[in-house]
mmCIF file of the N, C-alpha and C atoms, coordinates in Angstrom:
data_MODEL
# 
_entry.id   MODEL 
# 
loop_
_atom_site.group_PDB 
_atom_site.id 
_atom_site.type_symbol 
_atom_site.label_atom_id 
_atom_site.label_alt_id 
_atom_site.label_comp_id 
_atom_site.label_asym_id 
_atom_site.label_entity_id 
_atom_site.label_seq_id 
_atom_site.pdbx_PDB_ins_code 
_atom_site.Cartn_x 
_atom_site.Cartn_y 
_atom_site.Cartn_z 
_atom_site.occupancy 
_atom_site.B_iso_or_equiv 
_atom_site.pdbx_formal_charge 
_atom_site.auth_seq_id 
_atom_site.auth_comp_id 
_atom_site.auth_asym_id 
_atom_site.auth_atom_id 
_atom_site.pdbx_PDB_model_num 
ATOM 1   N N  . MET A 1 1  ? 32.013 1.620  58.097 1.00 0.00 ? 1  MET A N  1 
ATOM 2   C CA . MET A 1 1  ? 33.545 2.440  57.695 1.00 0.00 ? 1  MET A CA 1 
ATOM 3   C C  . MET A 1 1  ? 33.000 3.010  56.158 1.00 0.00 ? 1  MET A C  1 
ATOM 4   N N  . SER A 1 2  ? 32.982 4.384  56.041 1.00 0.00 ? 2  SER A N  1 
ATOM 5   C CA . SER A 1 2  ? 33.075 4.702  54.129 1.00 0.00 ? 2  SER A CA 1 
ATOM 6   C C  . SER A 1 2  ? 34.154 3.794  53.610 1.00 0.00 ? 2  SER A C  1 
ATOM 7   N N  . ARG A 1 3  ? 33.707 4.183  52.152 1.00 0.00 ? 3  ARG A N  1 
ATOM 8   C CA . ARG A 1 3  ? 34.114 3.237  51.532 1.00 0.00 ? 3  ARG A CA 1 
ATOM 9   C C  . ARG A 1 3  ? 35.757 4.353  51.346 1.00 0.00 ? 3  ARG A C  1 
ATOM 10  N N  . LEU A 1 4  ? 35.787 5.231  51.676 1.00 0.00 ? 4  LEU A N  1 
ATOM 11  C CA . LEU A 1 4  ? 36.936 6.170  51.237 1.00 0.00 ? 4  LEU A CA 1 
ATOM 12  C C  . LEU A 1 4  ? 37.788 5.883  52.270 1.00 0.00 ? 4  LEU A C  1 
ATOM 13  N N  . LYS A 1 5  ? 37.602 5.759  53.321 1.00 0.00 ? 5  LYS A N  1 
ATOM 14  C CA . LYS A 1 5  ? 38.500 5.297  54.605 1.00 0.00 ? 5  LYS A CA 1 
ATOM 15  C C  . LYS A 1 5  ? 38.511 3.985  54.731 1.00 0.00 ? 5  LYS A C  1 
ATOM 16  N N  . GLN A 1 6  ? 37.889 3.435  54.423 1.00 0.00 ? 6  GLN A N  1 
ATOM 17  C CA . GLN A 1 6  ? 38.422 2.050  54.114 1.00 0.00 ? 6  GLN A CA 1 
ATOM 18  C C  . GLN A 1 6  ? 39.280 1.518  53.299 1.00 0.00 ? 6  GLN A C  1 
ATOM 19  N N  . LEU A 1 7  ? 39.681 2.520  52.127 1.00 0.00 ? 7  LEU A N  1 
ATOM 20  C CA . LEU A 1 7  ? 40.229 2.275  50.691 1.00 0.00 ? 7  LEU A CA 1 
ATOM 21  C C  . LEU A 1 7  ? 41.452 2.802  50.894 1.00 0.00 ? 7  LEU A C  1 
ATOM 22  N N  . ARG A 1 8  ? 41.501 3.700  52.140 1.00 0.00 ? 8  ARG A N  1 
ATOM 23  C CA . ARG A 1 8  ? 42.782 4.498  52.421 1.00 0.00 ? 8  ARG A CA 1 
ATOM 24  C C  . ARG A 1 8  ? 43.426 3.666  53.442 1.00 0.00 ? 8  ARG A C  1 
ATOM 25  N N  . LYS A 1 9  ? 42.557 3.076  54.453 1.00 0.00 ? 9  LYS A N  1 
ATOM 26  C CA . LYS A 1 9  ? 43.489 2.074  55.147 1.00 0.00 ? 9  LYS A CA 1 
ATOM 27  C C  . LYS A 1 9  ? 44.126 0.958  54.447 1.00 0.00 ? 9  LYS A C  1 
ATOM 28  N N  . GLU A 1 10 ? 43.247 0.292  53.273 1.00 0.00 ? 10 GLU A N  1 
ATOM 29  C CA . GLU A 1 10 ? 43.826 -0.735 52.758 1.00 0.00 ? 10 GLU A CA 1 
ATOM 30  C C  . GLU A 1 10 ? 45.365 -0.471 51.693 1.00 0.00 ? 10 GLU A C  1 
ATOM 31  N N  . LYS A 1 11 ? 45.404 1.057  51.486 1.00 0.00 ? 11 LYS A N  1 
ATOM 32  C CA . LYS A 1 11 ? 46.466 1.384  51.388 1.00 0.00 ? 11 LYS A CA 1 
ATOM 33  C C  . LYS A 1 11 ? 47.563 1.365  51.871 1.00 0.00 ? 11 LYS A C  1 
ATOM 34  N N  . GLY A 1 12 ? 47.207 1.781  52.784 1.00 0.00 ? 12 GLY A N  1 
ATOM 35  C CA . GLY A 1 12 ? 48.332 2.011  54.405 1.00 0.00 ? 12 GLY A CA 1 
ATOM 36  C C  . GLY A 1 12 ? 48.595 3.567  54.303 1.00 0.00 ? 12 GLY A C  1 
ATOM 37  N N  . TYR A 1 13 ? 47.638 4.360  53.880 1.00 0.00 ? 13 TYR A N  1 
ATOM 38  C CA . TYR A 1 13 ? 47.674 5.390  53.805 1.00 0.00 ? 13 TYR A CA 1 
ATOM 39  C C  . TYR A 1 13 ? 47.178 6.202  54.949 1.00 0.00 ? 13 TYR A C  1 
ATOM 40  N N  . THR A 1 14 ? 48.108 7.340  55.335 1.00 0.00 ? 14 THR A N  1 
ATOM 41  C CA . THR A 1 14 ? 47.360 8.462  56.204 1.00 0.00 ? 14 THR A CA 1 
ATOM 42  C C  . THR A 1 14 ? 46.430 9.427  55.316 1.00 0.00 ? 14 THR A C  1 
ATOM 43  N N  . GLN A 1 15 ? 45.497 10.304 56.933 1.00 0.00 ? 15 GLN A N  1 
ATOM 44  C CA . GLN A 1 15 ? 44.960 11.740 55.779 1.00 0.00 ? 15 GLN A CA 1 
ATOM 45  C C  . GLN A 1 15 ? 46.198 12.485 55.317 1.00 0.00 ? 15 GLN A C  1 
ATOM 46  N N  . ILE A 1 16 ? 47.192 12.671 55.940 1.00 0.00 ? 16 ILE A N  1 
ATOM 47  C CA . ILE A 1 16 ? 48.217 13.457 55.710 1.00 0.00 ? 16 ILE A CA 1 
ATOM 48  C C  . ILE A 1 16 ? 48.737 13.202 54.684 1.00 0.00 ? 16 ILE A C  1 
ATOM 49  N N  . LYS A 1 17 ? 48.889 11.850 53.972 1.00 0.00 ? 17 LYS A N  1 
ATOM 50  C CA . LYS A 1 17 ? 49.469 10.952 52.681 1.00 0.00 ? 17 LYS A CA 1 
ATOM 51  C C  . LYS A 1 17 ? 48.270 11.589 51.299 1.00 0.00 ? 17 LYS A C  1 
ATOM 52  N N  . MET A 1 18 ? 47.063 11.313 52.206 1.00 0.00 ? 18 MET A N  1 
ATOM 53  C CA . MET A 1 18 ? 45.786 11.300 51.039 1.00 0.00 ? 18 MET A CA 1 
ATOM 54  C C  . MET A 1 18 ? 46.363 13.108 50.728 1.00 0.00 ? 18 MET A C  1 
ATOM 55  N N  . GLN A 1 19 ? 46.265 14.154 51.950 1.00 0.00 ? 19 GLN A N  1 
ATOM 56  C CA . GLN A 1 19 ? 46.410 15.574 51.285 1.00 0.00 ? 19 GLN A CA 1 
ATOM 57  C C  . GLN A 1 19 ? 47.801 15.658 50.317 1.00 0.00 ? 19 GLN A C  1 
ATOM 58  N N  . PHE A 1 20 ? 48.922 14.747 50.941 1.00 0.00 ? 20 PHE A N  1 
ATOM 59  C CA . PHE A 1 20 ? 49.866 15.344 49.772 1.00 0.00 ? 20 PHE A CA 1 
ATOM 60  C C  . PHE A 1 20 ? 49.786 14.830 48.188 1.00 0.00 ? 20 PHE A C  1 
ATOM 61  N N  . LEU A 1 21 ? 48.987 13.073 47.948 1.00 0.00 ? 21 LEU A N  1 
ATOM 62  C CA . LEU A 1 21 ? 48.663 12.853 46.972 1.00 0.00 ? 21 LEU A CA 1 
ATOM 63  C C  . LEU A 1 21 ? 47.633 14.088 46.241 1.00 0.00 ? 21 LEU A C  1 
ATOM 64  N N  . THR A 1 22 ? 46.700 14.574 46.700 1.00 0.00 ? 22 THR A N  1 
ATOM 65  C CA . THR A 1 22 ? 45.463 14.852 46.190 1.00 0.00 ? 22 THR A CA 1 
ATOM 66  C C  . THR A 1 22 ? 45.371 16.642 46.403 1.00 0.00 ? 22 THR A C  1 
ATOM 67  N N  . GLY A 1 23 ? 46.241 16.887 47.061 1.00 0.00 ? 23 GLY A N  1 
ATOM 68  C CA . GLY A 1 23 ? 46.078 18.484 47.550 1.00 0.00 ? 23 GLY A CA 1 
ATOM 69  C C  . GLY A 1 23 ? 44.718 18.772 48.380 1.00 0.00 ? 23 GLY A C  1 
ATOM 70  N N  . ILE A 1 24 ? 44.087 17.930 48.795 1.00 0.00 ? 24 ILE A N  1 
ATOM 71  C CA . ILE A 1 24 ? 42.909 18.355 49.720 1.00 0.00 ? 24 ILE A CA 1 
ATOM 72  C C  . ILE A 1 24 ? 43.472 18.451 51.282 1.00 0.00 ? 24 ILE A C  1 
ATOM 73  N N  . ASP A 1 25 ? 43.394 19.527 51.739 1.00 0.00 ? 25 ASP A N  1 
ATOM 74  C CA . ASP A 1 25 ? 43.827 19.740 53.210 1.00 0.00 ? 25 ASP A CA 1 
ATOM 75  C C  . ASP A 1 25 ? 43.057 18.490 53.853 1.00 0.00 ? 25 ASP A C  1 
ATOM 76  N N  . GLN A 1 26 ? 44.057 18.175 55.027 1.00 0.00 ? 26 GLN A N  1 
ATOM 77  C CA . GLN A 1 26 ? 43.544 17.035 55.724 1.00 0.00 ? 26 GLN A CA 1 
ATOM 78  C C  . GLN A 1 26 ? 42.796 17.239 56.627 1.00 0.00 ? 26 GLN A C  1 
ATOM 79  N N  . SER A 1 27 ? 42.238 18.483 56.821 1.00 0.00 ? 27 SER A N  1 
ATOM 80  C CA . SER A 1 27 ? 40.944 18.591 57.508 1.00 0.00 ? 27 SER A CA 1 
ATOM 81  C C  . SER A 1 27 ? 39.786 18.507 56.916 1.00 0.00 ? 27 SER A C  1 
ATOM 82  N N  . ASP A 1 28 ? 39.640 18.807 55.856 1.00 0.00 ? 28 ASP A N  1 
ATOM 83  C CA . ASP A 1 28 ? 38.981 18.761 54.773 1.00 0.00 ? 28 ASP A CA 1 
ATOM 84  C C  . ASP A 1 28 ? 38.581 17.451 54.527 1.00 0.00 ? 28 ASP A C  1 
ATOM 85  N N  . TYR A 1 29 ? 39.927 16.764 54.371 1.00 0.00 ? 29 TYR A N  1 
ATOM 86  C CA . TYR A 1 29 ? 39.563 15.249 53.622 1.00 0.00 ? 29 TYR A CA 1 
ATOM 87  C C  . TYR A 1 29 ? 38.777 14.523 55.126 1.00 0.00 ? 29 TYR A C  1 
ATOM 88  N N  . SER A 1 30 ? 39.439 15.009 56.265 1.00 0.00 ? 30 SER A N  1 
ATOM 89  C CA . SER A 1 30 ? 38.624 14.168 57.319 1.00 0.00 ? 30 SER A CA 1 
ATOM 90  C C  . SER A 1 30 ? 37.338 14.282 56.988 1.00 0.00 ? 30 SER A C  1 
ATOM 91  N N  . LYS A 1 31 ? 36.971 15.756 56.760 1.00 0.00 ? 31 LYS A N  1 
ATOM 92  C CA . LYS A 1 31 ? 35.223 15.653 56.948 1.00 0.00 ? 31 LYS A CA 1 
ATOM 93  C C  . LYS A 1 31 ? 34.870 14.870 55.951 1.00 0.00 ? 31 LYS A C  1 
ATOM 94  N N  . LEU A 1 32 ? 35.224 14.855 54.403 1.00 0.00 ? 32 LEU A N  1 
ATOM 95  C CA . LEU A 1 32 ? 34.975 14.236 53.289 1.00 0.00 ? 32 LEU A CA 1 
ATOM 96  C C  . LEU A 1 32 ? 34.976 12.678 53.663 1.00 0.00 ? 32 LEU A C  1 
ATOM 97  N N  . GLU A 1 33 ? 35.709 11.761 54.820 1.00 0.00 ? 33 GLU A N  1 
ATOM 98  C CA . GLU A 1 33 ? 35.462 10.650 55.094 1.00 0.00 ? 33 GLU A CA 1 
ATOM 99  C C  . GLU A 1 33 ? 34.709 10.140 55.968 1.00 0.00 ? 33 GLU A C  1 
ATOM 100 N N  . ASN A 1 34 ? 34.189 11.316 57.103 1.00 0.00 ? 34 ASN A N  1 
ATOM 101 C CA . ASN A 1 34 ? 33.077 11.362 57.735 1.00 0.00 ? 34 ASN A CA 1 
ATOM 102 C C  . ASN A 1 34 ? 32.041 11.800 57.398 1.00 0.00 ? 34 ASN A C  1 
ATOM 103 N N  . GLY A 1 35 ? 31.775 11.659 56.346 1.00 0.00 ? 35 GLY A N  1 
ATOM 104 C CA . GLY A 1 35 ? 30.413 12.389 55.893 1.00 0.00 ? 35 GLY A CA 1 
ATOM 105 C C  . GLY A 1 35 ? 30.245 13.806 56.229 1.00 0.00 ? 35 GLY A C  1 
ATOM 106 N N  . LYS A 1 36 ? 30.690 14.451 56.529 1.00 0.00 ? 36 LYS A N  1 
ATOM 107 C CA . LYS A 1 36 ? 30.258 16.060 57.569 1.00 0.00 ? 36 LYS A CA 1 
ATOM 108 C C  . LYS A 1 36 ? 30.840 16.599 55.966 1.00 0.00 ? 36 LYS A C  1 
ATOM 109 N N  . ARG A 1 37 ? 31.399 16.744 55.013 1.00 0.00 ? 37 ARG A N  1 
ATOM 110 C CA . ARG A 1 37 ? 31.307 16.948 53.679 1.00 0.00 ? 37 ARG A CA 1 
ATOM 111 C C  . ARG A 1 37 ? 31.459 16.045 52.781 1.00 0.00 ? 37 ARG A C  1 
ATOM 112 N N  . TYR A 1 38 ? 30.804 17.091 51.520 1.00 0.00 ? 38 TYR A N  1 
ATOM 113 C CA . TYR A 1 38 ? 30.360 16.098 50.203 1.00 0.00 ? 38 TYR A CA 1 
ATOM 114 C C  . TYR A 1 38 ? 31.485 16.720 49.064 1.00 0.00 ? 38 TYR A C  1 
ATOM 115 N N  . TYR A 1 39 ? 32.527 15.922 48.468 1.00 0.00 ? 39 TYR A N  1 
ATOM 116 C CA . TYR A 1 39 ? 33.601 16.205 47.457 1.00 0.00 ? 39 TYR A CA 1 
ATOM 117 C C  . TYR A 1 39 ? 32.599 16.819 46.545 1.00 0.00 ? 39 TYR A C  1 
ATOM 118 N N  . THR A 1 40 ? 33.717 17.836 45.812 1.00 0.00 ? 40 THR A N  1 
ATOM 119 C CA . THR A 1 40 ? 33.745 18.438 44.246 1.00 0.00 ? 40 THR A CA 1 
ATOM 120 C C  . THR A 1 40 ? 33.880 17.303 43.593 1.00 0.00 ? 40 THR A C  1 
ATOM 121 N N  . PHE A 1 41 ? 33.549 17.481 42.334 1.00 0.00 ? 41 PHE A N  1 
ATOM 122 C CA . PHE A 1 41 ? 34.123 16.415 41.132 1.00 0.00 ? 41 PHE A CA 1 
ATOM 123 C C  . PHE A 1 41 ? 35.494 16.339 40.797 1.00 0.00 ? 41 PHE A C  1 
ATOM 124 N N  . GLU A 1 42 ? 36.148 17.122 41.199 1.00 0.00 ? 42 GLU A N  1 
ATOM 125 C CA . GLU A 1 42 ? 37.666 17.694 41.166 1.00 0.00 ? 42 GLU A CA 1 
ATOM 126 C C  . GLU A 1 42 ? 38.073 16.821 41.955 1.00 0.00 ? 42 GLU A C  1 
ATOM 127 N N  . GLN A 1 43 ? 37.435 16.895 43.357 1.00 0.00 ? 43 GLN A N  1 
ATOM 128 C CA . GLN A 1 43 ? 38.449 16.355 44.602 1.00 0.00 ? 43 GLN A CA 1 
ATOM 129 C C  . GLN A 1 43 ? 38.124 14.842 44.201 1.00 0.00 ? 43 GLN A C  1 
ATOM 130 N N  . CYS A 1 44 ? 36.885 14.323 44.050 1.00 0.00 ? 44 CYS A N  1 
ATOM 131 C CA . CYS A 1 44 ? 36.515 13.242 43.820 1.00 0.00 ? 44 CYS A CA 1 
ATOM 132 C C  . CYS A 1 44 ? 37.445 12.362 42.756 1.00 0.00 ? 44 CYS A C  1 
ATOM 133 N N  . ARG A 1 45 ? 37.772 13.220 41.565 1.00 0.00 ? 45 ARG A N  1 
ATOM 134 C CA . ARG A 1 45 ? 38.817 12.728 40.429 1.00 0.00 ? 45 ARG A CA 1 
ATOM 135 C C  . ARG A 1 45 ? 40.147 12.116 40.937 1.00 0.00 ? 45 ARG A C  1 
ATOM 136 N N  . LYS A 1 46 ? 40.348 13.337 41.956 1.00 0.00 ? 46 LYS A N  1 
ATOM 137 C CA . LYS A 1 46 ? 41.713 13.306 42.531 1.00 0.00 ? 46 LYS A CA 1 
ATOM 138 C C  . LYS A 1 46 ? 41.886 12.105 43.716 1.00 0.00 ? 46 LYS A C  1 
ATOM 139 N N  . ILE A 1 47 ? 40.726 12.084 44.487 1.00 0.00 ? 47 ILE A N  1 
ATOM 140 C CA . ILE A 1 47 ? 40.689 10.862 45.295 1.00 0.00 ? 47 ILE A CA 1 
ATOM 141 C C  . ILE A 1 47 ? 40.906 9.426  44.594 1.00 0.00 ? 47 ILE A C  1 
ATOM 142 N N  . ALA A 1 48 ? 40.209 8.937  43.274 1.00 0.00 ? 48 ALA A N  1 
ATOM 143 C CA . ALA A 1 48 ? 39.549 8.192  42.877 1.00 0.00 ? 48 ALA A CA 1 
ATOM 144 C C  . ALA A 1 48 ? 41.376 7.782  42.141 1.00 0.00 ? 48 ALA A C  1 
ATOM 145 N N  . LYS A 1 49 ? 41.853 8.713  41.889 1.00 0.00 ? 49 LYS A N  1 
ATOM 146 C CA . LYS A 1 49 ? 43.600 8.303  41.122 1.00 0.00 ? 49 LYS A CA 1 
ATOM 147 C C  . LYS A 1 49 ? 44.915 8.073  42.197 1.00 0.00 ? 49 LYS A C  1 
ATOM 148 N N  . ALA A 1 50 ? 44.359 8.663  43.199 1.00 0.00 ? 50 ALA A N  1 
ATOM 149 C CA . ALA A 1 50 ? 45.068 8.600  44.556 1.00 0.00 ? 50 ALA A CA 1 
ATOM 150 C C  . ALA A 1 50 ? 45.035 6.647  44.904 1.00 0.00 ? 50 ALA A C  1 
ATOM 151 N N  . LEU A 1 51 ? 43.988 6.441  44.698 1.00 0.00 ? 51 LEU A N  1 
ATOM 152 C CA . LEU A 1 51 ? 43.544 5.428  45.547 1.00 0.00 ? 51 LEU A CA 1 
ATOM 153 C C  . LEU A 1 51 ? 43.763 4.543  44.335 1.00 0.00 ? 51 LEU A C  1 
ATOM 154 N N  . ASP A 1 52 ? 43.613 4.841  43.276 1.00 0.00 ? 52 ASP A N  1 
ATOM 155 C CA . ASP A 1 52 ? 43.603 3.436  42.064 1.00 0.00 ? 52 ASP A CA 1 
ATOM 156 C C  . ASP A 1 52 ? 42.055 3.038  42.377 1.00 0.00 ? 52 ASP A C  1 
ATOM 157 N N  . THR A 1 53 ? 41.523 3.743  42.118 1.00 0.00 ? 53 THR A N  1 
ATOM 158 C CA . THR A 1 53 ? 39.597 3.235  42.156 1.00 0.00 ? 53 THR A CA 1 
ATOM 159 C C  . THR A 1 53 ? 39.209 3.834  41.222 1.00 0.00 ? 53 THR A C  1 
ATOM 160 N N  . SER A 1 54 ? 37.733 3.906  40.882 1.00 0.00 ? 54 SER A N  1 
ATOM 161 C CA . SER A 1 54 ? 36.838 4.631  40.580 1.00 0.00 ? 54 SER A CA 1 
ATOM 162 C C  . SER A 1 54 ? 36.194 5.596  40.869 1.00 0.00 ? 54 SER A C  1 
ATOM 163 N N  . MET A 1 55 ? 35.559 6.576  40.393 1.00 0.00 ? 55 MET A N  1 
ATOM 164 C CA . MET A 1 55 ? 34.783 7.525  41.137 1.00 0.00 ? 55 MET A CA 1 
ATOM 165 C C  . MET A 1 55 ? 33.226 6.754  41.204 1.00 0.00 ? 55 MET A C  1 
ATOM 166 N N  . ASP A 1 56 ? 32.868 6.299  40.351 1.00 0.00 ? 56 ASP A N  1 
ATOM 167 C CA . ASP A 1 56 ? 31.579 5.007  40.603 1.00 0.00 ? 56 ASP A CA 1 
ATOM 168 C C  . ASP A 1 56 ? 31.919 4.440  41.847 1.00 0.00 ? 56 ASP A C  1 
ATOM 169 N N  . TYR A 1 57 ? 33.032 3.895  42.199 1.00 0.00 ? 57 TYR A N  1 
ATOM 170 C CA . TYR A 1 57 ? 32.868 2.995  43.226 1.00 0.00 ? 57 TYR A CA 1 
ATOM 171 C C  . TYR A 1 57 ? 33.157 3.907  44.524 1.00 0.00 ? 57 TYR A C  1 
ATOM 172 N N  . LEU A 1 58 ? 33.629 5.044  44.384 1.00 0.00 ? 58 LEU A N  1 
ATOM 173 C CA . LEU A 1 58 ? 33.844 6.204  45.640 1.00 0.00 ? 58 LEU A CA 1 
ATOM 174 C C  . LEU A 1 58 ? 32.254 6.455  46.070 1.00 0.00 ? 58 LEU A C  1 
ATOM 175 N N  . ALA A 1 59 ? 31.374 6.858  44.623 1.00 0.00 ? 59 ALA A N  1 
ATOM 176 C CA . ALA A 1 59 ? 30.118 7.112  44.745 1.00 0.00 ? 59 ALA A CA 1 
ATOM 177 C C  . ALA A 1 59 ? 28.959 6.290  45.279 1.00 0.00 ? 59 ALA A C  1 
ATOM 178 N N  . GLY A 1 60 ? 29.603 4.599  45.557 1.00 0.00 ? 60 GLY A N  1 
ATOM 179 C CA . GLY A 1 60 ? 28.724 3.513  45.534 1.00 0.00 ? 60 GLY A CA 1 
ATOM 180 C C  . GLY A 1 60 ? 27.940 3.416  44.714 1.00 0.00 ? 60 GLY A C  1 
ATOM 181 N N  . LEU A 1 61 ? 28.425 3.062  43.253 1.00 0.00 ? 61 LEU A N  1 
ATOM 182 C CA . LEU A 1 61 ? 27.548 2.737  42.065 1.00 0.00 ? 61 LEU A CA 1 
ATOM 183 C C  . LEU A 1 61 ? 27.795 1.561  41.748 1.00 0.00 ? 61 LEU A C  1 
ATOM 184 N N  . THR A 1 62 ? 29.048 1.069  42.306 1.00 0.00 ? 62 THR A N  1 
ATOM 185 C CA . THR A 1 62 ? 29.299 -0.052 41.697 1.00 0.00 ? 62 THR A CA 1 
ATOM 186 C C  . THR A 1 62 ? 30.215 -0.477 43.146 1.00 0.00 ? 62 THR A C  1 
ATOM 187 N N  . ASP A 1 63 ? 30.358 -1.822 43.082 1.00 0.00 ? 63 ASP A N  1 
ATOM 188 C CA . ASP A 1 63 ? 30.956 -2.399 44.094 1.00 0.00 ? 63 ASP A CA 1 
ATOM 189 C C  . ASP A 1 63 ? 32.301 -3.047 43.306 1.00 0.00 ? 63 ASP A C  1 
ATOM 190 N N  . GLU A 1 64 ? 32.749 -2.991 42.360 1.00 0.00 ? 64 GLU A N  1 
ATOM 191 C CA . GLU A 1 64 ? 34.224 -3.276 41.610 1.00 0.00 ? 64 GLU A CA 1 
ATOM 192 C C  . GLU A 1 64 ? 35.082 -2.114 42.114 1.00 0.00 ? 64 GLU A C  1 
ATOM 193 N N  . LYS A 1 65 ? 36.081 -2.360 42.688 1.00 0.00 ? 65 LYS A N  1 
ATOM 194 C CA . LYS A 1 65 ? 37.273 -1.477 43.459 1.00 0.00 ? 65 LYS A CA 1 
ATOM 195 C C  . LYS A 1 65 ? 38.018 -1.130 41.958 1.00 0.00 ? 65 LYS A C  1 
ATOM 196 N N  . LYS A 1 66 ? 37.911 -2.143 41.214 1.00 0.00 ? 66 LYS A N  1 
ATOM 197 C CA . LYS A 1 66 ? 39.509 -1.749 40.065 1.00 0.00 ? 66 LYS A CA 1 
ATOM 198 C C  . LYS A 1 66 ? 38.921 -0.703 39.295 1.00 0.00 ? 66 LYS A C  1 
ATOM 199 N N  . PRO A 1 67 ? 39.725 0.337  38.735 1.00 0.00 ? 67 PRO A N  1 
ATOM 200 C CA . PRO A 1 67 ? 39.388 1.295  37.932 1.00 0.00 ? 67 PRO A CA 1 
ATOM 201 C C  . PRO A 1 67 ? 38.997 0.983  36.562 1.00 0.00 ? 67 PRO A C  1 
ATOM 202 N N  . TYR A 1 68 ? 38.627 1.923  36.141 1.00 0.00 ? 68 TYR A N  1 
ATOM 203 C CA . TYR A 1 68 ? 38.013 1.819  34.465 1.00 0.00 ? 68 TYR A CA 1 
ATOM 204 C C  . TYR A 1 68 ? 39.855 2.095  34.010 1.00 0.00 ? 68 TYR A C  1 
ATOM 205 N N  . PRO A 1 69 ? 39.894 1.542  32.733 1.00 0.00 ? 69 PRO A N  1 
ATOM 206 C CA . PRO A 1 69 ? 41.346 2.135  31.860 1.00 0.00 ? 69 PRO A CA 1 
ATOM 207 C C  . PRO A 1 69 ? 41.591 3.279  31.982 1.00 0.00 ? 69 PRO A C  1 
ATOM 208 N N  . ARG A 1 70 ? 42.390 4.164  31.783 1.00 0.00 ? 70 ARG A N  1 
ATOM 209 C CA . ARG A 1 70 ? 42.571 5.717  32.032 1.00 0.00 ? 70 ARG A CA 1 
ATOM 210 C C  . ARG A 1 70 ? 43.850 6.123  30.565 1.00 0.00 ? 70 ARG A C  1 
ATOM 211 N N  . ASN A 1 71 ? 43.375 7.571  30.349 1.00 0.00 ? 71 ASN A N  1 
ATOM 212 C CA . ASN A 1 71 ? 44.294 7.532  29.487 1.00 0.00 ? 71 ASN A CA 1 
ATOM 213 C C  . ASN A 1 71 ? 45.342 8.417  30.123 1.00 0.00 ? 71 ASN A C  1 
ATOM 214 N N  . ASN A 1 72 ? 46.608 8.175  29.783 1.00 0.00 ? 72 ASN A N  1 
ATOM 215 C CA . ASN A 1 72 ? 47.432 8.643  30.520 1.00 0.00 ? 72 ASN A CA 1 
ATOM 216 C C  . ASN A 1 72 ? 47.982 10.300 30.883 1.00 0.00 ? 72 ASN A C  1 
ATOM 217 N N  . GLU A 1 73 ? 47.217 11.091 30.206 1.00 0.00 ? 73 GLU A N  1 
ATOM 218 C CA . GLU A 1 73 ? 47.365 12.330 30.197 1.00 0.00 ? 73 GLU A CA 1 
ATOM 219 C C  . GLU A 1 73 ? 46.642 12.985 31.188 1.00 0.00 ? 73 GLU A C  1 
ATOM 220 N N  . ASN A 1 74 ? 45.732 12.206 31.433 1.00 0.00 ? 74 ASN A N  1 
ATOM 221 C CA . ASN A 1 74 ? 44.609 12.693 32.863 1.00 0.00 ? 74 ASN A CA 1 
ATOM 222 C C  . ASN A 1 74 ? 45.322 12.339 33.999 1.00 0.00 ? 74 ASN A C  1 
# 
């Protein structure tokens, strides 16, 4: 299972909920989860914020799910 899908399920979110939180169409989001499409920087940023994690975790660069401290304006 992809990290993206695992995190979404841990939060109890559906792909439709992720569409609402990120603005990424559900069908596109499904492709991201299943590795049939790569996300853009901006999509990755929105997903990380919605799932309360870091972009590094989504990219597999760290095993730490906890996000870095964020600026409130972003």
